[in-house]
C-alpha positions as a Python dict, from the first residue, in 0.01 Angstrom:
ca = {
    (1, 'M'): (0, 0, 0),
    (2, 'K'): (-44, 344, 147),
    (3, 'I'): (-272, 525, 388),
    (4, 'S'): (-474, 785, 196),
    (5, 'Q'): (-719, 894, 458),
    (6, 'L'): (-749, 877, 836),
    (7, 'S'): (-1036, 974, 1067),
    (8, 'I'): (-1005, 980, 1441),
    (9, 'E'): (-1277, 1021, 1711),
    (10, 'N'): (-1237, 1059, 2085),
    (11, 'F'): (-868, 951, 2096),
    (12, 'R'): (-635, 1118, 2343),
    (13, 'G'): (-617, 1494, 2285),
    (14, 'V'): (-812, 1457, 1963),
    (15, 'R'): (-1190, 1481, 1978),
    (16, 'T'): (-1224, 1466, 1596),
    (17, 'A'): (-996, 1457, 1297),
    (18, 'H'): (-1027, 1394, 928),
    (19, 'L'): (-685, 1381, 747),
    (20, 'L'): (-580, 1316, 387),
    (21, 'L'): (-224, 1188, 357),
    (22, 'P'): (15, 1207, 54),
    (23, 'D'): (244, 919, -47),
    (24, 'H'): (516, 1063, 171),
    (25, 'A'): (458, 1311, 451),
    (26, 'V'): (613, 1496, 733),
    (27, 'L'): (371, 1596, 1005),
    (28, 'I'): (468, 1927, 1173),
    (29, 'G'): (318, 2145, 1434),
    (30, 'D'): (391, 2275, 1787),
    (31, 'N'): (440, 2028, 2072),
    (32, 'N'): (109, 1871, 2194),
    (33, 'T'): (-62, 1949, 1867),
    (34, 'G'): (-140, 1574, 1808),
    (35, 'K'): (141, 1452, 1572),
    (36, 'S'): (220, 1151, 1785),
    (37, 'T'): (-158, 1085, 1837),
    (38, 'V'): (-197, 1056, 1465),
    (39, 'L'): (78, 783, 1439),
    (40, 'E'): (-61, 605, 1753),
    (41, 'A'): (-408, 600, 1599),
    (42, 'L'): (-264, 436, 1283),
    (43, 'D'): (-89, 184, 1510),
    (44, 'L'): (-428, 100, 1671),
    (45, 'V'): (-594, 25, 1338),
    (46, 'L'): (-296, -127, 1142),
    (47, 'G'): (-23, -224, 1389),
    (48, 'P'): (-33, -612, 1441),
    (49, 'D'): (152, -604, 1780),
    (50, 'R'): (-103, -382, 1948),
    (51, 'L'): (-358, -660, 1939),
    (52, 'S'): (-117, -878, 2143),
    (53, 'R'): (-173, -668, 2453),
    (54, 'L'): (-434, -775, 2711),
    (55, 'S'): (-608, -440, 2628),
    (56, 'P'): (-484, -214, 2350),
    (57, 'I'): (-628, 95, 2525),
    (58, 'D'): (-679, 232, 2871),
    (59, 'E'): (-848, 519, 3054),
    (60, 'H'): (-596, 778, 2925),
    (61, 'D'): (-662, 693, 2557),
    (62, 'F'): (-1009, 843, 2576),
    (63, 'H'): (-1044, 1216, 2500),
    (64, 'L'): (-1039, 1406, 2828),
    (65, 'G'): (-1033, 1073, 3004),
    (66, 'R'): (-1404, 1023, 2954),
    (67, 'Y'): (-1493, 655, 2903),
    (68, 'L'): (-1810, 611, 3106),
    (69, 'Q'): (-2162, 653, 2977),
    (70, 'A'): (-2224, 923, 3247),
    (71, 'D'): (-1939, 1126, 3093),
    (72, 'A'): (-2096, 1113, 2755),
    (73, 'A'): (-2442, 1214, 2892),
    (74, 'S'): (-2288, 1502, 3093),
    (75, 'E'): (-2105, 1634, 2781),
    (76, 'A'): (-2412, 1599, 2568),
    (77, 'A'): (-2627, 1786, 2825),
    (78, 'S'): (-2381, 2067, 2839),
    (79, 'S'): (-2387, 2104, 2469),
    (80, 'G'): (-2770, 2089, 2444),
    (81, 'A'): (-2768, 1744, 2273),
    (82, 'E'): (-2928, 1548, 2556),
    (83, 'N'): (-3203, 1404, 2336),
    (84, 'D'): (-2962, 1259, 2082),
    (85, 'E'): (-2914, 894, 2157),
    (86, 'A'): (-2586, 879, 1966),
    (87, 'A'): (-2453, 1165, 2184),
    (88, 'T'): (-2545, 988, 2506),
    (89, 'G'): (-2425, 644, 2406),
    (90, 'P'): (-2113, 489, 2565),
    (91, 'P'): (-1798, 677, 2463),
    (92, 'Q'): (-1599, 506, 2194),
    (93, 'I'): (-1258, 546, 2038),
    (94, 'V'): (-1306, 514, 1660),
    (95, 'V'): (-1022, 521, 1409),
    (96, 'T'): (-1079, 450, 1044),
    (97, 'A'): (-799, 422, 789),
    (98, 'T'): (-840, 409, 408),
    (99, 'V'): (-561, 219, 243),
    (100, 'T'): (-492, 218, -124),
    (101, 'G'): (-202, 110, -357),
    (102, 'L'): (-281, -252, -290),
    (103, 'S'): (-50, -503, -452),
    (104, 'E'): (-191, -796, -656),
    (105, 'E'): (-129, -1026, -359),
    (106, 'Q'): (-313, -792, -123),
    (107, 'R'): (-602, -745, -371),
    (108, 'S'): (-649, -1124, -395),
    (109, 'Y'): (-613, -1168, -14),
    (110, 'F'): (-870, -890, 74),
    (111, 'G'): (-1090, -950, -227),
    (112, 'D'): (-1428, -968, -56),
    (113, 'Y'): (-1374, -637, 118),
    (114, 'I'): (-1233, -426, -161),
    (115, 'E'): (-1399, -90, -239),
    (116, 'W'): (-1315, 171, -504),
    (117, 'W'): (-1143, 492, -402),
    (118, 'D'): (-1166, 802, -619),
    (119, 'A'): (-839, 981, -556),
    (120, 'S'): (-957, 1294, -743),
    (121, 'K'): (-1264, 1341, -522),
    (122, 'Q'): (-1097, 1186, -208),
    (123, 'E'): (-1396, 960, -155),
    (124, 'F'): (-1520, 609, -233),
    (125, 'Y'): (-1714, 531, -545),
    (126, 'D'): (-2064, 459, -436),
    (127, 'T'): (-2268, 519, -753),
    (128, 'P'): (-2489, 210, -833),
    (129, 'D'): (-2333, 184, -1177),
    (130, 'P'): (-2061, -84, -1198),
    (131, 'A'): (-1998, 6, -1565),
    (132, 'G'): (-1900, 359, -1452),
    (133, 'L'): (-1586, 219, -1272),
    (134, 'D'): (-1432, 166, -1620),
    (135, 'T'): (-1429, 539, -1684),
    (136, 'S'): (-1371, 668, -1338),
    (137, 'P'): (-1023, 730, -1188),
    (138, 'S'): (-1102, 496, -898),
    (139, 'V'): (-849, 252, -757),
    (140, 'P'): (-898, -52, -525),
    (141, 'G'): (-910, 50, -163),
    (142, 'L'): (-975, -90, 185),
    (143, 'R'): (-1138, 63, 488),
    (144, 'I'): (-1040, -61, 833),
    (145, 'T'): (-1188, 64, 1160),
    (146, 'F'): (-1069, 24, 1524),
    (147, 'I'): (-1336, 57, 1794),
    (148, 'G'): (-1243, 81, 2153),
    (149, 'N'): (-1471, 114, 2459),
    (150, 'Y'): (-1508, 38, 2828),
    (151, 'D'): (-1701, -276, 2916),
    (152, 'P'): (-1874, -212, 3255),
    (153, 'E'): (-1964, -579, 3301),
    (154, 'E'): (-1600, -691, 3272),
    (155, 'D'): (-1476, -372, 3428),
    (156, 'D'): (-1206, -349, 3159),
    (157, 'F'): (-1126, -189, 2829),
    (158, 'E'): (-1160, -367, 2497),
    (159, 'G'): (-1051, -273, 2143),
    (160, 'K'): (-1121, -456, 1818),
    (161, 'T'): (-1048, -389, 1452),
    (162, 'Y'): (-1294, -465, 1169),
    (163, 'F'): (-1335, -437, 798),
    (164, 'T'): (-1536, -111, 790),
    (165, 'R'): (-1764, -236, 513),
    (166, 'T'): (-1894, -516, 725),
    (167, 'L'): (-1973, -266, 1006),
    (168, 'E'): (-2215, -101, 767),
    (169, 'E'): (-2354, -406, 594),
    (170, 'N'): (-2359, -690, 855),
    (171, 'E'): (-2505, -749, 1193),
    (172, 'T'): (-2195, -938, 1283),
    (173, 'P'): (-1889, -739, 1147),
    (174, 'T'): (-1579, -924, 1034),
    (175, 'P'): (-1270, -870, 1247),
    (176, 'F'): (-953, -747, 1091),
    (177, 'T'): (-712, -997, 1247),
    (178, 'K'): (-343, -981, 1338),
    (179, 'R'): (-270, -1190, 1028),
    (180, 'D'): (-466, -940, 816),
    (181, 'K'): (-262, -656, 974),
    (182, 'Q'): (66, -832, 889),
    (183, 'K'): (-38, -833, 529),
    (184, 'C'): (-47, -450, 540),
    (185, 'G'): (316, -405, 631),
    (186, 'F'): (270, -114, 872),
    (187, 'L'): (568, -35, 1100),
    (188, 'Y'): (545, 236, 1366),
    (189, 'L'): (878, 322, 1523),
    (190, 'R'): (893, 502, 1851),
    (191, 'S'): (1259, 599, 1886),
    (192, 'I'): (1274, 554, 2264),
    (193, 'R'): (1072, 232, 2317),
    (194, 'T'): (1190, 71, 1996),
    (195, 'G'): (1555, 111, 2073),
    (196, 'S'): (1540, -85, 2398),
    (197, 'R'): (1450, -415, 2231),
    (198, 'A'): (1518, -380, 1853),
    (199, 'L'): (1811, -634, 1852),
    (200, 'T'): (1643, -884, 2075),
    (201, 'L'): (1431, -1183, 1973),
    (202, 'E'): (1113, -1059, 2149),
    (203, 'R'): (793, -1084, 1950),
    (204, 'G'): (753, -779, 1741),
    (205, 'S'): (1112, -659, 1771),
    (206, 'L'): (1289, -540, 1451),
    (207, 'L'): (1510, -848, 1450),
    (208, 'D'): (1210, -1069, 1487),
    (209, 'I'): (1032, -888, 1201),
    (210, 'I'): (1338, -941, 976),
    (211, 'L'): (1355, -1313, 1054),
    (212, 'R'): (988, -1351, 983),
    (213, 'L'): (1011, -1161, 655),
    (214, 'K'): (1297, -1376, 543),
    (215, 'E'): (1093, -1677, 660),
    (216, 'I'): (1379, -1787, 882),
    (217, 'R'): (1289, -1991, 1184),
    (218, 'P'): (1558, -1971, 1451),
    (219, 'K'): (1668, -2328, 1522),
    (220, 'M'): (1874, -2252, 1833),
    (221, 'W'): (1596, -2297, 2088),
    (222, 'E'): (1630, -2672, 2140),
    (223, 'A'): (2008, -2685, 2142),
    (224, 'T'): (2041, -2377, 2366),
    (225, 'L'): (1783, -2504, 2611),
    (226, 'A'): (1953, -2846, 2632),
    (227, 'K'): (2292, -2687, 2699),
    (228, 'L'): (2148, -2459, 2964),
    (229, 'S'): (1963, -2743, 3129),
    (230, 'A'): (2292, -2933, 3174),
    (231, 'F'): (2485, -2632, 3315),
    (232, 'D'): (2483, -2624, 3691),
    (233, 'V'): (2561, -2266, 3785),
    (234, 'A'): (2681, -2330, 4139),
    (235, 'G'): (2795, -2687, 4122),
    (236, 'D'): (3156, -2618, 4215),
    (237, 'P'): (3195, -2678, 4595),
    (238, 'E'): (3448, -2395, 4627),
    (239, 'L'): (3169, -2144, 4558),
    (240, 'G'): (3004, -2247, 4879),
    (241, 'I'): (2650, -2239, 4735),
    (242, 'S'): (2621, -2611, 4675),
    (243, 'G'): (2671, -2683, 5045),
    (244, 'V'): (2379, -2450, 5138),
    (245, 'L'): (2161, -2618, 4870),
    (246, 'G'): (2268, -2963, 5004),
    (247, 'S'): (2148, -2854, 5353),
    (248, 'I'): (1820, -2752, 5213),
    (249, 'D'): (1788, -3088, 5034),
    (250, 'A'): (1853, -3275, 5358),
    (251, 'A'): (1592, -3070, 5543),
    (252, 'I'): (1331, -3137, 5272),
    (253, 'K'): (1389, -3518, 5311),
    (254, 'K'): (1307, -3491, 5688),
    (255, 'Y'): (953, -3358, 5622),
    (256, 'V'): (824, -3477, 5284),
    (257, 'P'): (850, -3773, 5064),
    (258, 'R'): (1122, -3789, 4806),
    (259, 'E'): (868, -3757, 4524),
    (260, 'W'): (776, -3410, 4640),
    (261, 'G'): (1113, -3264, 4526),
    (262, 'I'): (1482, -3323, 4577),
    (263, 'Q'): (1823, -3189, 4485),
    (264, 'P'): (1766, -2813, 4444),
    (265, 'H'): (2024, -2651, 4211),
    (266, 'L'): (2059, -2330, 4017),
    (267, 'R'): (2008, -2282, 3648),
    (268, 'V'): (2070, -1994, 3401),
    (269, 'S'): (1706, -1930, 3312),
    (270, 'A'): (1351, -2060, 3336),
    (271, 'L'): (1438, -2280, 3025),
    (272, 'T'): (1151, -2175, 2810),
    (273, 'R'): (1158, -2023, 2467),
    (274, 'R'): (963, -1717, 2591),
    (275, 'H'): (1219, -1650, 2854),
    (276, 'L'): (1505, -1686, 2603),
    (277, 'R'): (1334, -1440, 2367),
    (278, 'E'): (1322, -1186, 2655),
    (279, 'V'): (1687, -1224, 2763),
    (280, 'I'): (1878, -1288, 2438),
    (281, 'T'): (2015, -963, 2297),
    (282, 'A'): (2296, -855, 2059),
    (283, 'F'): (2636, -749, 2187),
    (284, 'I'): (2855, -505, 1998),
    (285, 'A'): (3236, -447, 2039),
    (286, 'T'): (3314, -91, 2147),
    (287, 'G'): (3620, 112, 2066),
    (288, 'S'): (3937, -50, 1928),
    (289, 'G'): (3944, -336, 2187),
    (290, 'G'): (3763, -665, 2185),
    (291, 'H'): (3527, -593, 2471),
    (292, 'S'): (3158, -623, 2376),
    (293, 'A'): (2863, -471, 2552),
    (294, 'P'): (2488, -494, 2499),
    (295, 'Y'): (2389, -289, 2200),
    (296, 'Y'): (2146, -80, 2404),
    (297, 'R'): (2443, 44, 2614),
    (298, 'Q'): (2591, 222, 2311),
    (299, 'G'): (2546, 590, 2246),
    (300, 'T'): (2200, 705, 2139),
    (301, 'G'): (2317, 804, 1799),
    (302, 'T'): (2477, 458, 1736),
    (303, 'I'): (2156, 285, 1849),
    (304, 'N'): (1947, 497, 1615),
    (305, 'M'): (2176, 424, 1322),
    (306, 'L'): (2148, 49, 1407),
    (307, 'L'): (1777, 71, 1403),
    (308, 'L'): (1771, 252, 1068),
    (309, 'A'): (2008, -5, 923),
    (310, 'M'): (1762, -271, 1027),
    (311, 'L'): (1470, -70, 873),
    (312, 'S'): (1645, -70, 539),
    (313, 'Q'): (1666, -455, 571),
    (314, 'I'): (1297, -468, 624),
    (315, 'A'): (1217, -235, 338),
    (316, 'E'): (1435, -421, 96),
    (317, 'D'): (1260, -749, 187),
    (318, 'K'): (905, -602, 183),
    (319, 'Q'): (881, -336, -85),
    (320, 'N'): (514, -252, 14),
    (321, 'V'): (598, -148, 369),
    (322, 'I'): (460, 169, 531),
    (323, 'F'): (701, 336, 767),
    (324, 'A'): (574, 566, 1044),
    (325, 'M'): (847, 721, 1260),
    (326, 'E'): (872, 988, 1531),
    (327, 'E'): (1147, 1243, 1512),
    (328, 'P'): (1418, 1058, 1320),
    (329, 'E'): (1661, 1344, 1399),
    (330, 'T'): (1708, 1235, 1763),
    (331, 'A'): (2079, 1220, 1843),
    (332, 'I'): (2171, 1200, 1470),
    (333, 'P'): (2383, 1456, 1294),
    (334, 'P'): (2219, 1667, 1001),
    (335, 'Y'): (2383, 1480, 709),
    (336, 'A'): (2260, 1146, 852),
    (337, 'Q'): (1907, 1282, 901),
    (338, 'K'): (1884, 1377, 534),
    (339, 'N'): (2029, 1039, 421),
    (340, 'I'): (1787, 849, 640),
    (341, 'I'): (1481, 1015, 496),
    (342, 'H'): (1614, 989, 140),
    (343, 'E'): (1686, 612, 167),
    (344, 'L'): (1355, 525, 348),
    (345, 'R'): (1155, 714, 85),
    (346, 'K'): (1318, 510, -183),
    (347, 'L'): (1266, 181, -13),
    (348, 'S'): (910, 205, 105),
    (349, 'A'): (562, 256, -38),
    (350, 'Q'): (482, 533, 207),
    (351, 'T'): (673, 716, 483),
    (352, 'L'): (512, 925, 757),
    (353, 'F'): (741, 1124, 992),
    (354, 'T'): (705, 1376, 1268),
    (355, 'S'): (990, 1612, 1303),
    (356, 'H'): (1121, 1938, 1444),
    (357, 'S'): (1436, 1937, 1228),
    (358, 'P'): (1487, 2168, 930),
    (359, 'Y'): (1710, 1908, 770),
    (360, 'V'): (1430, 1651, 773),
    (361, 'L'): (1176, 1903, 651),
    (362, 'E'): (1396, 2001, 362),
    (363, 'E'): (1352, 1650, 218),
    (364, 'F'): (987, 1701, 162),
    (365, 'A'): (808, 1902, -105),
    (366, 'L'): (545, 2163, -9),
    (367, 'D'): (260, 1915, -85),
    (368, 'E'): (421, 1660, 134),
    (369, 'T'): (434, 1898, 437),
    (370, 'V'): (123, 1846, 654),
    (371, 'V'): (82, 2123, 912),
    (372, 'L'): (-143, 2003, 1201),
    (373, 'H'): (-342, 2242, 1428),
    (374, 'R'): (-556, 2139, 1723),
    (375, 'S'): (-829, 2370, 1849),
    (376, 'A'): (-909, 2419, 2219),
    (377, 'D'): (-1203, 2170, 2198),
    (378, 'G'): (-991, 1891, 2038),
    (379, 'E'): (-1052, 1931, 1665),
    (380, 'L'): (-739, 1834, 1471),
    (381, 'T'): (-715, 1991, 1127),
    (382, 'Q'): (-450, 1997, 862),
    (383, 'A'): (-322, 2274, 634),
    (384, 'S'): (-88, 2282, 339),
    (385, 'V'): (188, 2533, 271),
    (386, 'V'): (79, 2757, -6),
    (387, 'L'): (327, 3028, -91),
    (388, 'P'): (202, 3384, -167),
    (389, 'D'): (282, 3518, -507),
    (390, 'S'): (555, 3737, -365),
    (391, 'V'): (745, 3432, -234),
    (392, 'K'): (886, 3224, -512),
    (393, 'Q'): (953, 2852, -476),
    (394, 'K'): (1323, 2905, -536),
    (395, 'R'): (1354, 3166, -259),
    (396, 'Y'): (1152, 2937, -16),
    (397, 'R'): (1406, 2653, -83),
    (398, 'Q'): (1712, 2872, -59),
    (399, 'E'): (1603, 3043, 264),
    (400, 'F'): (1415, 2755, 420),
    (401, 'R'): (1639, 2693, 723),
    (402, 'T'): (1707, 3062, 795),
    (403, 'R'): (1367, 3211, 741),
    (404, 'F'): (1074, 2968, 692),
    (405, 'C'): (1139, 2658, 890),
    (406, 'E'): (1119, 2789, 1242),
    (407, 'G'): (786, 2959, 1174),
    (408, 'L'): (641, 2633, 1032),
    (409, 'L'): (727, 2458, 1355),
    (410, 'A'): (618, 2724, 1597),
    (411, 'R'): (275, 2796, 1758),
    (412, 'R'): (312, 3170, 1719),
    (413, 'V'): (499, 3385, 1464),
    (414, 'L'): (614, 3748, 1492),
    (415, 'V'): (696, 3885, 1147),
    (416, 'A'): (958, 4159, 1177),
    (417, 'E'): (1020, 4416, 903),
    (418, 'G'): (1396, 4344, 877),
    (419, 'A'): (1694, 4170, 1020),
    (420, 'T'): (1754, 4439, 1288),
    (421, 'E'): (1412, 4400, 1437),
    (422, 'A'): (1424, 4016, 1400),
    (423, 'T'): (1738, 4000, 1619),
    (424, 'A'): (1659, 4289, 1856),
    (425, 'I'): (1312, 4195, 1971),
    (426, 'P'): (1404, 3854, 2110),
    (427, 'A'): (1715, 4010, 2273),
    (428, 'V'): (1492, 4277, 2448),
    (429, 'A'): (1238, 4026, 2571),
    (430, 'R'): (1506, 3794, 2711),
    (431, 'R'): (1686, 4083, 2874),
    (432, 'L'): (1369, 4214, 3040),
    (433, 'S'): (1275, 3858, 3164),
    (434, 'E'): (1614, 3832, 3323),
    (435, 'L'): (1588, 4183, 3490),
    (436, 'N'): (1225, 4158, 3602),
    (437, 'P'): (1096, 3795, 3565),
    (438, 'A'): (778, 3871, 3765),
    (439, 'I'): (659, 4105, 3484),
    (440, 'Y'): (833, 4006, 3153),
    (441, 'V'): (870, 3673, 2965),
    (442, 'S'): (1102, 3581, 2690),
    (443, 'L'): (964, 3517, 2340),
    (444, 'E'): (1090, 3161, 2357),
    (445, 'S'): (883, 3101, 2661),
    (446, 'L'): (577, 3236, 2488),
    (447, 'G'): (633, 3000, 2199),
    (448, 'I'): (695, 3289, 1950),
    (449, 'S'): (925, 3247, 1656),
    (450, 'V'): (1050, 3565, 1502),
    (451, 'L'): (1066, 3580, 1113),
    (452, 'D'): (1260, 3838, 911),
    (453, 'A'): (1028, 3953, 635),
    (454, 'G'): (1317, 4103, 439),
    (455, 'S'): (1127, 4416, 367),
    (456, 'E'): (814, 4606, 462),
    (457, 'T'): (640, 4492, 145),
    (458, 'Q'): (663, 4128, 251),
    (459, 'I'): (510, 4157, 598),
    (460, 'A'): (145, 4109, 497),
    (461, 'D'): (211, 3814, 267),
    (462, 'L'): (433, 3625, 512),
    (463, 'A'): (197, 3689, 802),
    (464, 'G'): (-91, 3568, 586),
    (465, 'L'): (99, 3253, 496),
    (466, 'Y'): (139, 3152, 857),
    (467, 'R'): (-203, 3260, 964),
    (468, 'K'): (-355, 3026, 710),
    (469, 'L'): (-151, 2748, 867),
    (470, 'G'): (-326, 2804, 1199),
    (471, 'K'): (-51, 3011, 1369),
    (472, 'E'): (-112, 3317, 1586),
    (473, 'T'): (67, 3592, 1395),
    (474, 'F'): (200, 3931, 1501),
    (475, 'A'): (398, 4195, 1317),
    (476, 'I'): (641, 4475, 1411),
    (477, 'C'): (748, 4748, 1173),
    (478, 'D'): (822, 5116, 1115),
    (479, 'K'): (531, 5352, 1022),
    (480, 'Q'): (355, 5228, 706),
    (481, 'P'): (131, 5393, 449),
    (482, 'D'): (-237, 5347, 531),
    (483, 'D'): (-309, 5086, 260),
    (484, 'R'): (-12, 4873, 363),
    (485, 'K'): (-110, 4909, 731),
    (486, 'V'): (-459, 4785, 654),
    (487, 'A'): (-323, 4478, 465),
    (488, 'I'): (-89, 4388, 758),
    (489, 'E'): (-357, 4432, 1018),
    (490, 'A'): (-582, 4191, 817),
    (491, 'A'): (-312, 3925, 840),
    (492, 'V'): (-215, 3945, 1209),
    (493, 'K'): (-360, 3921, 1548),
    (494, 'M'): (-178, 4241, 1656),
    (495, 'L'): (38, 4493, 1481),
    (496, 'F'): (311, 4685, 1660),
    (497, 'M'): (401, 4996, 1457),
    (498, 'H'): (622, 5271, 1587),
    (499, 'G'): (635, 5624, 1449),
    (500, 'E'): (1006, 5657, 1369),
    (501, 'S'): (1160, 5622, 1021),
    (502, 'G'): (1379, 5332, 1138),
    (503, 'F'): (1412, 5092, 1426),
    (504, 'E'): (1756, 5232, 1506),
    (505, 'N'): (1608, 5584, 1542),
    (506, 'L'): (1345, 5445, 1779),
    (507, 'V'): (1615, 5312, 2010),
    (508, 'L'): (1857, 5601, 1990),
    (509, 'K'): (1584, 5861, 2060),
    (510, 'N'): (1437, 5669, 2361),
    (511, 'T'): (1731, 5532, 2551),
    (512, 'T'): (1982, 5701, 2785),
    (513, 'Q'): (2314, 5874, 2719),
    (514, 'A'): (2480, 5658, 2994),
    (515, 'A'): (2375, 5344, 2826),
    (516, 'L'): (2504, 5467, 2484),
    (517, 'E'): (2845, 5569, 2631),
    (518, 'R'): (2887, 5247, 2821),
    (519, 'F'): (2821, 5038, 2506),
    (520, 'A'): (3050, 5258, 2289),
    (521, 'V'): (3340, 5202, 2531),
    (522, 'S'): (3291, 4825, 2519),
    (523, 'L'): (3299, 4797, 2134),
    (524, 'Q'): (3589, 4715, 1900),
    (525, 'W'): (3517, 4979, 1643),
    (526, 'P'): (3576, 4920, 1275),
    (527, 'P'): (3867, 5141, 1142),
    (528, 'H'): (3648, 5345, 907),
    (529, 'L'): (3425, 5459, 1191),
    (530, 'L'): (3716, 5527, 1426),
    (531, 'S'): (3865, 5758, 1162),
    (532, 'K'): (3533, 5926, 1119),
    (533, 'Y'): (3466, 5976, 1491),
    (534, 'P'): (3803, 6031, 1660),
    (535, 'D'): (3621, 6163, 1976),
    (536, 'L'): (3366, 5901, 2053),
    (537, 'K'): (3250, 6052, 2377),
    (538, 'K'): (3168, 6378, 2210),
    (539, 'N'): (2982, 6216, 1917),
    (540, 'T'): (2846, 5892, 2079),
    (541, 'G'): (2498, 5915, 1931),
    (542, 'A'): (2608, 5986, 1579),
    (543, 'A'): (2884, 5724, 1592),
    (544, 'L'): (2649, 5450, 1720),
    (545, 'A'): (2392, 5549, 1455),
    (546, 'D'): (2649, 5473, 1189),
    (547, 'Y'): (2761, 5160, 1379),
    (548, 'F'): (2408, 5019, 1400),
    (549, 'D'): (2361, 5087, 1029),
    (550, 'W'): (2694, 4914, 947),
    (551, 'S'): (2611, 4615, 1168),
    (552, 'K'): (2250, 4587, 1046),
    (553, 'G'): (2149, 4225, 1053),
    (554, 'N'): (2463, 4139, 1249),
    (555, 'W'): (2326, 4173, 1598),
    (556, 'G'): (2472, 4526, 1652),
    (557, 'L'): (2151, 4677, 1794),
    (558, 'A'): (2048, 4348, 1971),
    (559, 'D'): (2390, 4351, 2154),
    (560, 'Y'): (2326, 4708, 2265),
    (561, 'L'): (1977, 4634, 2404),
    (562, 'A'): (2105, 4319, 2578),
    (563, 'Q'): (2327, 4528, 2805),
    (564, 'C'): (2064, 4787, 2900),
    (565, 'S'): (1881, 4815, 3227),
    (566, 'E'): (1504, 4804, 3227),
    (567, 'A'): (1484, 5187, 3244),
    (568, 'E'): (1735, 5218, 2954),
    (569, 'I'): (1519, 5011, 2719),
    (570, 'P'): (1281, 5232, 2522),
    (571, 'K'): (932, 5237, 2677),
    (572, 'W'): (771, 5136, 2341),
    (573, 'L'): (971, 4809, 2335),
    (574, 'R'): (876, 4737, 2696),
    (575, 'E'): (510, 4786, 2610),
    (576, 'V'): (546, 4555, 2304),
    (577, 'C'): (683, 4275, 2535),
    (578, 'L'): (403, 4321, 2785),
    (579, 'A'): (140, 4314, 2500),
    (580, 'L'): (284, 3994, 2356),
    (581, 'K'): (276, 3838, 2702),
    (582, 'G'): (-83, 3949, 2746),
    (583, 'Q'): (-187, 3798, 2406),
    (584, 'C'): (-4, 3472, 2460),
    (585, 'Q'): (-76, 3413, 2832),
    (586, 'A'): (-450, 3474, 2848),
    (587, 'P'): (-593, 3429, 3204),
    (588, 'P'): (-773, 3096, 3266),
    (589, 'A'): (-1136, 3086, 3177),
    (590, 'A'): (-1373, 3143, 3469),
    (591, 'P'): (-1543, 2818, 3592),
    (592, 'P'): (-1906, 2769, 3492),
    (593, 'P'): (-2168, 2891, 3742),
    (594, 'G'): (-2228, 2642, 4019),
    (595, 'S'): (-1909, 2449, 3974),
    (596, 'K'): (-1652, 2395, 4242),
    (597, 'G'): (-1334, 2592, 4237),
}
């Protein structure tokens, strides 16, 4: 079983979304794009444990916190849709998942609700021609919908899951029950919350899931409860507690009949299975000694590796499982990250990850990389990485970590002509932000990733690649021919182009002699340049020009700019930093007329 399609309405930061998912996918995008929201939405519609809660949703699960009918009416009026009954109805969270790849067992179990999914058209077969199914590429599929809303009569939130087909065909739709969800094998792993109870026997924990999959019923309850009921915690008189309890017992007998209660004593627990499930946990020996501690007191990396070992157990026992996991790289070294992804992909029908790690992203092909972008009004869209003709697949793979990955994960991308610009611009922005934080901001704080294009001919293609993925793109370069300038400007939000023949010349011509001499004295000069310029003070400019050329791509010019004062940094670079700040930190929109504040 796998999730082929997902639609979301009015859930958290997502007003609307319609996503198509491959067999294995890594969801990437800047923070607060909606990656976790996608996985949480899948958990609403397919996660069996979510239905165990008193209410699976609350106020904060509604888009913009609007869950009252008045909220919907106000929003409809502001958009000019006040006559649309649908627009002014009670707000609802609606999540619909299309699952395909059903096993024979699942097809038999869900038989009455099976539909036919045309993977080539990414839609369900709805032609009134049953014979046409024999020649179409359609496969059995299932649509499931979660609907959540606020019930004013009960003054509470409710959420229920249904077979989507029955919502459309029946007055009374058929619920998609917890047992139905368990047949789907969907597991959503939140690294922080899962780790605190994975090796306990609480309902829904990983250990509980493994025991249920293996059809093992723990038989320790009766024996454990019997032993605990016979154990008097404070029965020894030397502890002093039994005397106090005896005094309480004597006082009770003065005021109430014996039948009301006698002989108070202390026990280990409340002596119920539910209580034992909550308190029983695994202990693990630490270090070389024999001392054991609760597993959750181990290091974060150790805990995560334990979780992943348990996941492999689940996958081996249930081959049709769907794994959804947030940031598997947390506290795990790179080699382990790659191994985790590789093994889980082999063991499961579908894996869905969110990640910020280049080592995780490397394990996914281009068509398995889903780039998410959320607009200001809450529309979540996806994009695929399509390389321009000038960037070959081999180069993309070879230079993924060093050149492409950071741009894929960023909100904004600055494409620099070469390695010198790519290292110098961030150094300048950081230096200026340290010297004058009231005016300047570092590129990191602006969410800008700097990408080395490798040459002037690559700028337009690479900027276009990231722009199509929903990134804000900028470019910085030397003076370009008119045709190339036009191509770059078409691919970026703003182009920064200086008039010098090289970035080094821009800096050398527009800095101060004092700054050049100070930097020259601080350097450990390579022998060939020392022999060429025996009197550095007399030939500082020429010597540093050769030095910057020799150290191109090795932070030479970036190191120089990082030791300059604000006045020593070329004015053009200062203006670039201010322009980037202006583009990325737009002033807040003015409130609508008549509103408060």
